C-alpha positions in Angstrom: 99.2 18.1 58.8 99.6 20.5 55.9 96.5 22.6 55.0 94.6 21.8 58.1 94.1 24.1 61.0 95.3 22.9 64.4 94.8 24.3 67.8 97.8 25.5 69.7 99.3 22.7 71.8 98.2 24.4 75.1 94.6 24.4 73.9 94.8 20.7 72.9 96.2 19.8 76.4 93.5 21.7 78.4 90.6 20.9 76.1 89.6 24.5 75.9 87.5 25.7 73.0 88.0 29.0 71.2 84.8 31.0 71.0 84.0 34.3 69.3 83.5 37.1 71.8 80.0 38.4 72.5 79.1 41.7 70.9 77.4 44.7 72.6 75.5 47.6 71.2 76.3 51.0 72.7 73.1 53.2 73.1 72.7 56.9 73.7 69.4 57.9 75.6 67.5 61.0 75.1 67.0 63.6 77.8 65.6 67.1 77.9 68.8 69.0 78.6 71.7 67.6 76.5 72.1 69.6 73.3 72.0 68.1 69.9 75.4 69.7 69.2 77.0 67.9 72.1 75.5 64.5 71.1 77.0 65.0 67.6 80.3 66.0 69.2 80.3 62.7 71.3 79.4 60.6 68.3 82.3 62.1 66.3 84.9 62.2 69.0 84.2 58.9 71.0 82.6 56.8 68.2 84.6 58.2 65.3 81.4 58.8 63.2 81.4 61.1 60.2 79.3 64.2 60.9 76.5 63.1 58.5 76.2 59.7 60.3 76.5 61.4 63.7 73.6 63.7 62.8 71.4 60.7 61.7 72.1 58.9 65.0 71.5 62.1 67.0 68.1 62.4 65.3 67.3 58.8 66.3 68.2 59.7 69.9 65.9 62.8 69.7 62.9 61.2 67.9 63.0 57.6 69.1 64.4 58.3 72.6 67.6 56.3 71.9 70.1 55.6 69.2 72.7 52.9 68.5 76.3 54.3 68.3 78.0 51.1 67.4 78.6 47.4 68.2 81.7 46.4 70.0 83.2 43.7 72.3 82.4 44.1 76.0 85.6 45.8 77.0 85.5 48.4 74.2 81.7 49.0 74.7 82.0 49.6 78.4 85.0 51.9 77.9 83.0 54.0 75.4 80.1 54.2 77.8 82.5 55.4 80.5 84.0 58.0 78.1 80.5 59.3 77.2 79.6 59.7 80.9 82.9 61.3 81.8 82.6 63.9 78.9 78.9 64.6 79.7 79.7 65.2 83.4 82.6 67.6 82.4 80.1 69.6 80.4 77.3 69.3 83.0 74.9 67.3 80.7 72.8 64.4 82.1 73.5 62.3 78.9 73.0 58.6 79.5 74.7 55.9 77.6 74.3 52.1 78.0 75.2 48.8 76.4 73.1 45.8 75.6 74.0 42.4 74.2 73.7 42.4 70.4 
């Protein structure tokens, strides 16, 4: 049928439905030891934030005890959480990062 969208044949045969993936927020949590400079470094290197935006998020972490780094699909969000924990351990900071459903 021209102009109409059709499901792939395999999808029609199994009756499966395509759904949008769930989204997750990645959150940095404040602590008394991790430096503000390191938090900015994480935001720039792991989350690809410009320095000005990284500084704003870092201040949210400092003042509000947590800051949202971005919203991603589950696999990407959990990978970013693991990257943050790995880099923090390397530098001996207790920085915590988590994800929550958006």
